[in-house]
N, CA, C and O atoms as a printed pandas DataFrame, in Angstrom:
     atom_number atom_name residue_name chain_id  residue_number  x_coord  y_coord  z_coord
0              1         N          MET        A               1    0.818   -1.187    0.000
1              2        CA          MET        A               1    0.000    0.000    0.000
2              3         C          MET        A               1    0.864    1.254    0.000
3              4         O          MET        A               1    0.594    2.191   -0.752
4              5         N          THR        A               2    1.889    1.282    0.826
5              6        CA          THR        A               2    2.751    2.460    0.849
6              7         C          THR        A               2    3.532    2.600   -0.455
7              8         O          THR        A               2    3.933    3.704   -0.824
8              9         N          ASP        A               3    3.754    1.468   -1.165
9             10        CA          ASP        A               3    4.442    1.532   -2.455
10            11         C          ASP        A               3    3.642    2.368   -3.447
11            12         O          ASP        A               3    4.213    3.152   -4.205
12            13         N          ARG        A               4    2.337    2.205   -3.443
13            14        CA          ARG        A               4    1.491    2.967   -4.365
14            15         C          ARG        A               4    1.531    4.452   -4.031
15            16         O          ARG        A               4    1.638    5.291   -4.926
16            17         N          PHE        A               5    1.444    4.777   -2.743
17            18        CA          PHE        A               5    1.521    6.179   -2.356
18            19         C          PHE        A               5    2.880    6.781   -2.709
19            20         O          PHE        A               5    2.968    7.933   -3.133
20            21         N          ALA        A               6    3.936    5.989   -2.530
21            22        CA          ALA        A               6    5.271    6.467   -2.879
22            23         C          ALA        A               6    5.353    6.747   -4.379
23            24         O          ALA        A               6    5.940    7.750   -4.785
24            25         N          GLY        A               7    4.781    5.887   -5.195
25            26        CA          GLY        A               7    4.765    6.112   -6.638
26            27         C          GLY        A               7    4.030    7.390   -7.007
27            28         O          GLY        A               7    4.451    8.122   -7.903
28            29         N          VAL        A               8    2.941    7.651   -6.320
29            30        CA          VAL        A               8    2.185    8.886   -6.565
30            31         C          VAL        A               8    3.042   10.097   -6.211
31            32         O          VAL        A               8    3.047   11.083   -6.948
32            33         N          PHE        A               9    3.762   10.037   -5.101
33            34        CA          PHE        A               9    4.634   11.152   -4.719
34            35         C          PHE        A               9    5.752   11.344   -5.734
35            36         O          PHE        A               9    6.111   12.478   -6.053
36            37         N          PHE        A              10    6.310   10.240   -6.250
37            38        CA          PHE        A              10    7.386   10.360   -7.223
38            39         C          PHE        A              10    6.889   10.967   -8.536
39            40         O          PHE        A              10    7.595   11.749   -9.173
40            41         N          ILE        A              11    5.686   10.605   -8.928
41            42        CA          ILE        A              11    5.129   11.137  -10.170
42            43         C          ILE        A              11    4.686   12.592   -9.996
43            44         O          ILE        A              11    4.867   13.410  -10.898
44            45         N          ALA        A              12    4.113   12.907   -8.852
45            46        CA          ALA        A              12    3.583   14.248   -8.626
46            47         C          ALA        A              12    4.650   15.258   -8.221
47            48         O          ALA        A              12    4.422   16.462   -8.335
48            49         N          SER        A              13    5.789   14.809   -7.759
49            50        CA          SER        A              13    6.789   15.744   -7.237
50            51         C          SER        A              13    7.291   16.744   -8.273
51            52         O          SER        A              13    7.430   17.915   -7.920
52            53         N          PRO        A              14    7.575   16.377   -9.533
53            54        CA          PRO        A              14    8.003   17.415  -10.479
54            55         C          PRO        A              14    6.898   18.433  -10.769
55            56         O          PRO        A              14    7.163   19.625  -10.921
56            57         N          ILE        A              15    5.669   17.951  -10.841
57            58        CA          ILE        A              15    4.549   18.851  -11.142
58            59         C          ILE        A              15    4.312   19.802   -9.979
59            60         O          ILE        A              15    4.225   21.015  -10.169
60            61         N          LEU        A              16    4.208   19.252   -8.779
61            62        CA          LEU        A              16    3.955   20.089   -7.611
62            63         C          LEU        A              16    5.157   20.982   -7.275
63            64         O          LEU        A              16    4.993   22.109   -6.807
64            65         N          GLY        A              17    6.362   20.463   -7.522
65            66        CA          GLY        A              17    7.553   21.279   -7.312
66            67         C          GLY        A              17    7.595   22.453   -8.284
67            68         O          GLY        A              17    8.002   23.555   -7.916
68            69         N          GLY        A              18    7.170   22.213   -9.536
69            70        CA          GLY        A              18    7.107   23.290  -10.518
70            71         C          GLY        A              18    6.031   24.301  -10.192
71            72         O          GLY        A              18    6.225   25.503  -10.374
72            73         N          LEU        A              19    4.896   23.822   -9.710
73            74        CA          LEU        A              19    3.825   24.742   -9.331
74            75         C          LEU        A              19    4.212   25.587   -8.117
75            76         O          LEU        A              19    3.859   26.763   -8.036
76            77         N          ALA        A              20    4.926   24.992   -7.192
77            78        CA          ALA        A              20    5.345   25.729   -5.998
78            79         C          ALA        A              20    6.538   26.635   -6.286
79            80         O          ALA        A              20    6.826   27.549   -5.513
80            81         N          ARG        A              21    7.239   26.382   -7.403
81            82        CA          ARG        A              21    8.408   27.171   -7.825
82            83         C          ARG        A              21    9.504   27.197   -6.765
83            84         O          ARG        A              21   10.188   28.200   -6.564
84            85         N          THR        A              22    9.641   26.081   -6.112
85            86        CA          THR        A              22   10.722   25.973   -5.131
86            87         C          THR        A              22   11.248   24.534   -5.154
87            88         O          THR        A              22   10.464   23.585   -5.160
88            89         N          PRO        A              23   12.548   24.377   -5.167
89            90        CA          PRO        A              23   13.096   23.017   -5.145
90            91         C          PRO        A              23   12.830   22.290   -3.831
91            92         O          PRO        A              23   12.872   21.061   -3.773
92            93         N          LEU        A              24   12.558   23.052   -2.787
93            94        CA          LEU        A              24   12.290   22.438   -1.484
94            95         C          LEU        A              24   11.038   21.563   -1.530
95            96         O          LEU        A              24   11.006   20.492   -0.923
96            97         N          ALA        A              25   10.017   22.009   -2.241
97            98        CA          ALA        A              25    8.799   21.207   -2.367
98            99         C          ALA        A              25    9.085   19.918   -3.134
99           100         O          ALA        A              25    8.601   18.849   -2.761
100          101         N          PHE        A              26    9.866   20.019   -4.199
101          102        CA          PHE        A              26   10.225   18.839   -4.992
102          103         C          PHE        A              26   10.979   17.833   -4.138
103          104         O          PHE        A              26   10.625   16.655   -4.094
104          105         N          PHE        A              27   12.019   18.303   -3.460
105          106        CA          PHE        A              27   12.827   17.388   -2.652
106          107         C          PHE        A              27   12.063   16.869   -1.436
107          108         O          PHE        A              27   12.307   15.751   -0.981
108          109         N          GLY        A              28   11.154   17.662   -0.915
109          110        CA          GLY        A              28   10.319   17.201    0.190
110          111         C          GLY        A              28    9.418   16.053   -0.218
111          112         O          GLY        A              28    9.262   15.081    0.521
112          113         N          LEU        A              29    8.823   16.168   -1.400
113          114        CA          LEU        A              29    7.956   15.088   -1.886
114          115         C          LEU        A              29    8.762   13.833   -2.222
115          116         O          LEU        A              29    8.316   12.715   -1.964
116          117         N          ILE        A              30    9.940   14.021   -2.792
117          118        CA          ILE        A              30   10.805   12.874   -3.074
118          119         C          ILE        A              30   11.204   12.204   -1.757
119          120         O          ILE        A              30   11.193   10.977   -1.657
120          121         N          GLY        A              31   11.550   12.991   -0.768
121          122        CA          GLY        A              31   11.904   12.435    0.550
122          123         C          GLY        A              31   10.752   11.690    1.184
123          124         O          GLY        A              31   10.944   10.654    1.821
124          125         N          LEU        A              32    9.545   12.224    1.009
125          126        CA          LEU        A              32    8.358   11.546    1.545
126          127         C          LEU        A              32    8.125   10.211    0.833
127          128         O          LEU        A              32    7.763    9.219    1.466
128          129         N          GLY        A              33    8.333   10.193   -0.476
129          130        CA          GLY        A              33    8.199    8.941   -1.226
130          131         C          GLY        A              33    9.206    7.897   -0.781
131          132         O          GLY        A              33    8.859    6.727   -0.622
132          133         N          ILE        A              34   10.448    8.310   -0.578
133          134        CA          ILE        A              34   11.477    7.378   -0.111
134          135         C          ILE        A              34   11.160    6.896    1.295
135          136         O          ILE        A              34   11.385    5.729    1.616
136          137         N          ALA        A              35   10.641    7.784    2.135
137          138        CA          ALA        A              35   10.263    7.380    3.495
138          139         C          ALA        A              35    9.139    6.344    3.464
139          140         O          ALA        A              35    9.142    5.405    4.261
140          141         N          LEU        A              36    8.185    6.506    2.555
141          142        CA          LEU        A              36    7.103    5.522    2.439
142          143         C          LEU        A              36    7.635    4.167    1.994
143          144         O          LEU        A              36    7.176    3.131    2.475
144          145         N          LEU        A              37    8.598    4.167    1.082
145          146        CA          LEU        A              37    9.209    2.901    0.675
146          147         C          LEU        A              37    9.999    2.280    1.826
147          148         O          LEU        A              37   10.016    1.059    1.984
148          149         N          ALA        A              38   10.647    3.112    2.618
149          150        CA          ALA        A              38   11.408    2.603    3.763
150          151         C          ALA        A              38   10.479    1.992    4.811
151          152         O          ALA        A              38   10.840    1.014    5.467
152          153         N          VAL        A              39    9.289    2.561    4.970
153          154        CA          VAL        A              39    8.304    1.987    5.902
154          155         C          VAL        A              39    7.960    0.569    5.464
155          156         O          VAL        A              39    7.854   -0.333    6.296
156          157         N          ARG        A              40    7.788    0.372    4.169
157          158        CA          ARG        A              40    7.468   -0.960    3.652
158          159         C          ARG        A              40    8.586   -1.952    3.968
159          160         O          ARG        A              40    8.321   -3.089    4.360
160          161         N          VAL        A              41    9.827   -1.523    3.796
161          162        CA          VAL        A              41   10.969   -2.388    4.091
162          163         C          VAL        A              41   10.983   -2.747    5.576
163          164         O          VAL        A              41   11.211   -3.904    5.930
164          165         N          ILE        A              42   10.744   -1.783    6.431
165          166        CA          ILE        A              42   10.752   -2.027    7.878
166          167         C          ILE        A              42    9.637   -2.991    8.273
167          168         O          ILE        A              42    9.852   -3.897    9.078
168          169         N          VAL        A              43    8.455   -2.797    7.709
169          170        CA          VAL        A              43    7.334   -3.694    8.020
170          171         C          VAL        A              43    7.659   -5.121    7.572
171          172         O          VAL        A              43    7.386   -6.079    8.295
172          173         N          ASP        A              44    8.241   -5.256    6.385
173          174        CA          ASP        A              44    8.602   -6.589    5.907
174          175         C          ASP        A              44    9.669   -7.234    6.781
175          176         O          ASP        A              44    9.606   -8.434    7.049
176          177         N          LEU        A              45   10.638   -6.458    7.223
177          178        CA          LEU        A              45   11.697   -7.021    8.071
178          179         C          LEU        A              45   11.178   -7.390    9.458
179          180         O          LEU        A              45   11.695   -8.319   10.079
180          181         N          VAL        A              46   10.169   -6.680    9.952
181          182        CA          VAL        A              46    9.569   -7.026   11.244
182          183         C          VAL        A              46    8.687   -8.264   11.106
183          184         O          VAL        A              46    8.625   -9.093   12.014
184          185         N          THR        A              47    8.013   -8.383    9.981
185          186        CA          THR        A              47    7.100   -9.501    9.757
186          187         C          THR        A              47    7.844  -10.822    9.568
187          188         O          THR        A              47    7.330  -11.880    9.929
188          189         N          LEU        A              48    9.032  -10.766    9.013
189          190        CA          LEU        A              48    9.792  -11.986    8.717
190          191         C          LEU        A              48   10.049  -12.851    9.951
191          192         O          LEU        A              48    9.741  -14.042    9.903
192          193         N          PRO        A              49   10.594  -12.326   11.058
193          194        CA          PRO        A              49   10.786  -13.193   12.226
194          195         C          PRO        A              49    9.469  -13.641   12.853
195          196         O          PRO        A              49    9.397  -14.724   13.435
196          197         N          VAL        A              50    8.437  -12.825   12.739
197          198        CA          VAL        A              50    7.136  -13.215   13.284
198          199         C          VAL        A              50    6.605  -14.424   12.524
199          200         O          VAL        A              50    6.092  -15.363   13.133
200          201         N          GLU        A              51    6.722  -14.408   11.208
201          202        CA          GLU        A              51    6.268  -15.542   10.400
202          203         C          GLU        A              51    7.096  -16.786   10.674
203          204         O          GLU        A              51    6.552  -17.885   10.788
204          205         N          THR        A              52    8.394  -16.622   10.780
205          206        CA          THR        A              52    9.255  -17.772   11.066
206          207         C          THR        A              52    8.910  -18.374   12.425
207          208         O          THR        A              52    8.849  -19.595   12.564
208          209         N          ASP        A              53    8.687  -17.531   13.418
209          210        CA          ASP        A              53    8.314  -18.003   14.749
210          211         C          ASP        A              53    6.956  -18.706   14.707
211          212         O          ASP        A              53    6.778  -19.761   15.316
212          213         N          ALA        A              54    6.013  -18.124   13.995
213          214        CA          ALA        A              54    4.678  -18.728   13.926
214          215         C          ALA        A              54    4.716  -20.084   13.239
215          216         O          ALA        A              54    4.013  -21.009   13.646
216          217         N          SER        A              55    5.522  -20.205   12.209
217          218        CA          SER        A              55    5.569  -21.462   11.465
218          219         C          SER        A              55    6.302  -22.559   12.212
219          220         O          SER        A              55    5.792  -23.670   12.354
220          221         N          PHE        A              56    7.505  -22.246   12.690
221          222        CA          PHE        A              56    8.362  -23.303   13.221
222          223         C          PHE        A              56    8.303  -23.465   14.733
223          224         O          PHE        A              56    8.538  -24.565   15.233
224          225         N          THR        A              57    7.999  -22.415   15.469
225          226        CA          THR        A              57    7.961  -22.525   16.922
226          227         C          THR        A              57    6.563  -22.865   17.421
227          228         O          THR        A              57    6.405  -23.529   18.445
228          229         N          LYS        A              58    5.558  -22.409   16.696
229          230        CA          LYS        A              58    4.190  -22.628   17.168
230          231         C          LYS        A              58    3.444  -23.680   16.343
231          232         O          LYS        A              58    2.952  -24.658   16.906
232          233         N          ALA        A              59    3.352  -23.502   15.044
233          234        CA          ALA        A              59    2.531  -24.391   14.212
234          235         C          ALA        A              59    3.113  -25.801   14.122
235          236         O          ALA        A              59    2.382  -26.782   14.258
236          237         N          LEU        A              60    4.412  -25.908   13.896
237          238        CA          LEU        A              60    5.020  -27.228   13.729
238          239         C          LEU        A              60    4.868  -28.111   14.972
239          240         O          LEU        A              60    4.478  -29.269   14.824
240          241         N          PRO        A              61    5.154  -27.628   16.188
241          242        CA          PRO        A              61    4.934  -28.483   17.362
242          243         C          PRO        A              61    3.471  -28.854   17.571
243          244         O          PRO        A              61    3.174  -29.963   18.016
244          245         N          ILE        A              62    2.561  -27.946   17.258
245          246        CA          ILE        A              62    1.134  -28.266   17.401
246          247         C          ILE        A              62    0.746  -29.371   16.429
247          248         O          ILE        A              62    0.015  -30.295   16.787
248          249         N          LEU        A              63    1.237  -29.272   15.203
249          250        CA          LEU        A              63    0.912  -30.304   14.208
250          251         C          LEU        A              63    1.524  -31.648   14.580
251          252         O          LEU        A              63    0.911  -32.693   14.363
252          253         N          GLU        A              64    2.738  -31.625   15.143
253          254        CA          GLU        A              64    3.401  -32.878   15.529
254          255         C          GLU        A              64    2.736  -33.515   16.744
255          256         O          GLU        A              64    2.401  -34.699   16.725
256          257         N          SER        A              65    2.547  -32.731   17.794
257          258        CA          SER        A              65    2.049  -33.310   19.042
258          259         C          SER        A              65    0.544  -33.544   19.022
259          260         O          SER        A              65    0.054  -34.419   19.735
260          261         N          GLY        A              66   -0.186  -32.800   18.240
261          262        CA          GLY        A              66   -1.640  -32.936   18.206
262          263         C          GLY        A              66   -2.121  -34.087   17.351
263          264         O          GLY        A              66   -3.308  -34.411   17.365
264          265         N          GLY        A              67   -1.230  -34.708   16.612
265          266        CA          GLY        A              67   -1.620  -35.823   15.759
266          267         C          GLY        A              67   -2.411  -35.382   14.533
267          268         O          GLY        A              67   -3.163  -36.170   13.961
268          269         N          TYR        A              68   -2.244  -34.130   14.131
269          270        CA          TYR        A              68   -2.970  -33.636   12.963
270          271         C          TYR        A              68   -2.365  -34.146   11.657
271          272         O          TYR        A              68   -3.051  -34.251   10.640
272          273         N          VAL        A              69   -1.071  -34.460   11.702
273          274        CA          VAL        A              69   -0.362  -34.891   10.503
274          275         C          VAL        A              69    0.371  -36.184   10.824
275          276         O          VAL        A              69    0.960  -36.319   11.896
276          277         N          ASP        A              70    0.334  -37.129    9.904
277          278        CA          ASP        A              70    1.075  -38.381   10.086
278          279         C          ASP        A              70    2.578  -38.096   10.058
279          280         O          ASP        A              70    3.030  -37.116    9.467
280          281         N          ALA        A              71    3.327  -38.966   10.703
281          282        CA          ALA        A              71    4.784  -38.794   10.749
282          283         C          ALA        A              71    5.400  -38.865    9.360
283          284         O          ALA        A              71    6.435  -38.249    9.103
284          285         N          VAL        A              72    4.770  -39.608    8.474
285          286        CA          VAL        A              72    5.283  -39.744    7.101
286          287         C          VAL        A              72    5.172  -38.412    6.347
287          288         O          VAL        A              72    5.985  -38.121    5.470
288          289         N          ASP        A              73    4.167  -37.612    6.692
289          290        CA          ASP        A              73    3.923  -36.348    5.992
290          291         C          ASP        A              73    4.650  -35.150    6.610
291          292         O          ASP        A              73    4.578  -34.047    6.069
292          293         N          MET        A              74    5.342  -35.347    7.724
293          294        CA          MET        A              74    6.010  -34.233    8.391
294          295         C          MET        A              74    7.073  -33.552    7.524
295          296         O          MET        A              74    7.179  -32.327    7.567
296          297         N          PRO        A              75    7.868  -34.294    6.738
297          298        CA          PRO        A              75    8.809  -33.578    5.861
298          299         C          PRO        A              75    8.102  -32.641    4.877
299          300         O          PRO        A              75    8.598  -31.551    4.594
300          301         N          ALA        A              76    6.970  -33.052    4.369
301          302        CA          ALA        A              76    6.212  -32.188    3.457
302          303         C          ALA        A              76    5.663  -30.973    4.191
303          304         O          ALA        A              76    5.645  -29.872    3.641
304          305         N          VAL        A              77    5.217  -31.165    5.428
305          306        CA          VAL        A              77    4.703  -30.045    6.230
306          307         C          VAL        A              77    5.825  -29.050    6.502
307          308         O          VAL        A              77    5.627  -27.841    6.388
308          309         N          ARG        A              78    7.001  -29.556    6.861
309          310        CA          ARG        A              78    8.152  -28.665    7.086
310          311         C          ARG        A              78    8.494  -27.895    5.804
311          312         O          ARG        A              78    8.833  -26.712    5.849
312          313         N          SER        A              79    8.401  -28.573    4.683
313          314        CA          SER        A              79    8.692  -27.932    3.402
314          315         C          SER        A              79    7.697  -26.818    3.096
315          316         O          SER        A              79    8.088  -25.754    2.614
316          317         N          VAL        A              80    6.432  -27.048    3.368
317          318        CA          VAL        A              80    5.413  -26.017    3.132
318          319         C          VAL        A              80    5.613  -24.835    4.063
319          320         O          VAL        A              80    5.499  -23.685    3.638
320          321         N          LEU        A              81    5.912  -25.106    5.341
321          322        CA          LEU        A              81    6.155  -24.021    6.285
322          323         C          LEU        A              81    7.408  -23.233    5.921
323          324         O          LEU        A              81    7.442  -22.012    6.079
324          325         N          ARG        A              82    8.432  -23.919    5.438
325          326        CA          ARG        A              82    9.650  -23.246    4.996
326          327         C          ARG        A              82    9.356  -22.373    3.769
327          328         O          ARG        A              82    9.863  -21.256    3.663
328          329         N          ALA        A              83    8.537  -22.885    2.846
329          330        CA          ALA        A              83    8.156  -22.098    1.671
330          331         C          ALA        A              83    7.366  -20.859    2.077
331          332         O          ALA        A              83    7.542  -19.794    1.485
332          333         N          ALA        A              84    6.503  -20.982    3.076
333          334        CA          ALA        A              84    5.747  -19.824    3.563
334          335         C          ALA        A              84    6.689  -18.770    4.141
335          336         O          ALA        A              84    6.501  -17.574    3.916
336          337         N          ALA        A              85    7.696  -19.210    4.881
337          338        CA          ALA        A              85    8.668  -18.261    5.438
338          339         C          ALA        A              85    9.480  -17.612    4.320
339          340         O          ALA        A              85    9.802  -16.426    4.398
340          341         N          PHE        A              86    9.810  -18.373    3.288
341          342        CA          PHE        A              86   10.579  -17.811    2.177
342          343         C          PHE        A              86    9.787  -16.790    1.369
343          344         O          PHE        A              86   10.382  -15.899    0.763
344          345         N          THR        A              87    8.461  -16.898    1.345
345          346        CA          THR        A              87    7.678  -15.880    0.640
346          347         C          THR        A              87    7.809  -14.535    1.351
347          348         O          THR        A              87    7.863  -13.490    0.701
348          349         N          TYR        A              88    7.860  -14.559    2.675
349          350        CA          TYR        A              88    8.061  -13.315    3.409
350          351         C          TYR        A              88    9.477  -12.781    3.204
351          352         O          TYR        A              88    9.673  -11.569    3.111
352          353         N          LEU        A              89   10.451  -13.665    3.132
353          354        CA          LEU        A              89   11.818  -13.253    2.849
354          355         C          LEU        A              89   11.911  -12.638    1.459
355          356         O          LEU        A              89   12.558  -11.606    1.279
356          357         N          ALA        A              90   11.275  -13.259    0.481
357          358        CA          ALA        A              90   11.283  -12.720   -0.884
358          359         C          ALA        A              90   10.612  -11.351   -0.930
359          360         O          ALA        A              90   11.093  -10.451   -1.618
360          361         N          GLY        A              91    9.514  -11.188   -0.209
361          362        CA          GLY        A              91    8.836   -9.898   -0.157
362          363         C          GLY        A              91    9.719   -8.819    0.449
363          364         O          GLY        A              91    9.743   -7.688   -0.037
364          365         N          ALA        A              92   10.443   -9.159    1.502
365          366        CA          ALA        A              92   11.347   -8.194    2.134
366          367         C          ALA        A              92   12.481   -7.818    1.192
367          368         O          ALA        A              92   12.861   -6.650    1.106
368          369         N          LEU        A              93   13.020   -8.802    0.488
369          370        CA          LEU        A              93   14.102   -8.510   -0.458
370          371         C          LEU        A              93   13.617   -7.658   -1.623
371          372         O          LEU        A              93   14.327   -6.755   -2.065
372          373         N          ILE        A              94   12.420   -7.932   -2.124
373          374        CA          ILE        A              94   11.864   -7.132   -3.220
374          375         C          ILE        A              94   11.647   -5.696   -2.761
375          376         O          ILE        A              94   11.940   -4.763   -3.509
376          377         N          SER        A              95   11.146   -5.501   -1.558
377          378        CA          SER        A              95   10.955   -4.152   -1.026
378          379         C          SER        A              95   12.282   -3.418   -0.911
379          380         O          SER        A              95   12.376   -2.235   -1.239
380          381         N          LEU        A              96   13.297   -4.117   -0.447
381          382        CA          LEU        A              96   14.617   -3.524   -0.311
382          383         C          LEU        A              96   15.211   -3.165   -1.674
383          384         O          LEU        A              96   15.799   -2.096   -1.833
384          385         N          VAL        A              97   15.059   -4.046   -2.645
385          386        CA          VAL        A              97   15.552   -3.773   -4.002
386          387         C          VAL        A              97   14.787   -2.609   -4.620
387          388         O          VAL        A              97   15.377   -1.769   -5.300
388          389         N          ASN        A              98   13.486   -2.554   -4.389
389          390        CA          ASN        A              98   12.684   -1.456   -4.923
390          391         C          ASN        A              98   13.121   -0.120   -4.320
391          392         O          ASN        A              98   13.227    0.877   -5.033
392          393         N          LEU        A              99   13.371   -0.099   -3.022
393          394        CA          LEU        A              99   13.858    1.117   -2.374
394          395         C          LEU        A              99   15.211    1.527   -2.951
395          396         O          LEU        A              99   15.424    2.702   -3.253
396          397         N          ALA        A             100   16.116    0.580   -3.106
397          398        CA          ALA        A             100   17.434    0.880   -3.671
398          399         C          ALA        A             100   17.317    1.369   -5.114
399          400         O          ALA        A             100   18.052    2.267   -5.526
400          401         N          ARG        A             101   16.409    0.792   -5.871
401          402        CA          ARG        A             101   16.217    1.203   -7.262
402          403         C          ARG        A             101   15.750    2.651   -7.336
403          404         O          ARG        A             101   16.259    3.425   -8.147
404          405         N          TRP        A             102   14.779    3.025   -6.495
405          406        CA          TRP        A             102   14.279    4.396   -6.520
406          407         C          TRP        A             102   15.355    5.380   -6.050
407          408         O          TRP        A             102   15.480    6.470   -6.608
408          409         N          ILE        A             103   16.114    5.011   -5.050
409          410        CA          ILE        A             103   17.185    5.897   -4.587
410          411         C          ILE        A             103   18.215    6.080   -5.685
411          412         O          ILE        A             103   18.711    7.187   -5.894
412          413         N          ARG        A             104   18.537    5.013   -6.383
413          414        CA          ARG        A             104   19.506    5.102   -7.476
414          415         C          ARG        A             104   18.964    5.949   -8.622
415          416         O          ARG        A             104   19.707    6.736   -9.207
416          417         N          LEU        A             105   17.691    5.801   -8.949
417          418        CA          LEU        A             105   17.098    6.590  -10.026
418          419         C          LEU        A             105   17.042    8.074   -9.679
419          420         O          LEU        A             105   17.185    8.924  -10.558
420          421         N          LEU        A             106   16.838    8.384   -8.419
421          422        CA          LEU        A             106   16.645    9.763   -8.006
422          423         C          LEU        A             106   17.945   10.492   -7.662
423          424         O          LEU        A             106   17.927   11.686   -7.363
424          425         N          ARG        A             107   19.052    9.790   -7.701
425          426        CA          ARG        A             107   20.331   10.434   -7.372
426          427         C          ARG        A             107   20.769   11.378   -8.427
427          428         O          ARG        A             107   21.824   11.999   -8.300
């Protein structure tokens, strides 16, 4: 969600900066866009350990001890939980790359 708002700030900053006739408005909007992208990176980095904890510390022992999954299927369950954690890792990396890309473009 913040990525979309950041894109709007990046697109609107030259127009609004030109209308305001001051470079401060332009750079302020660019800074706000970068800050919104940084918020996304921070949220993703905070969510990553929470997801890992939920999958491996909480869900896996419940599935093992509760008898919800046969012992034969436990490797597959671990694989699915690991894949779920990797989706959050991929999201965090994409957010970080997107932030770096915008900073590089705006330099």
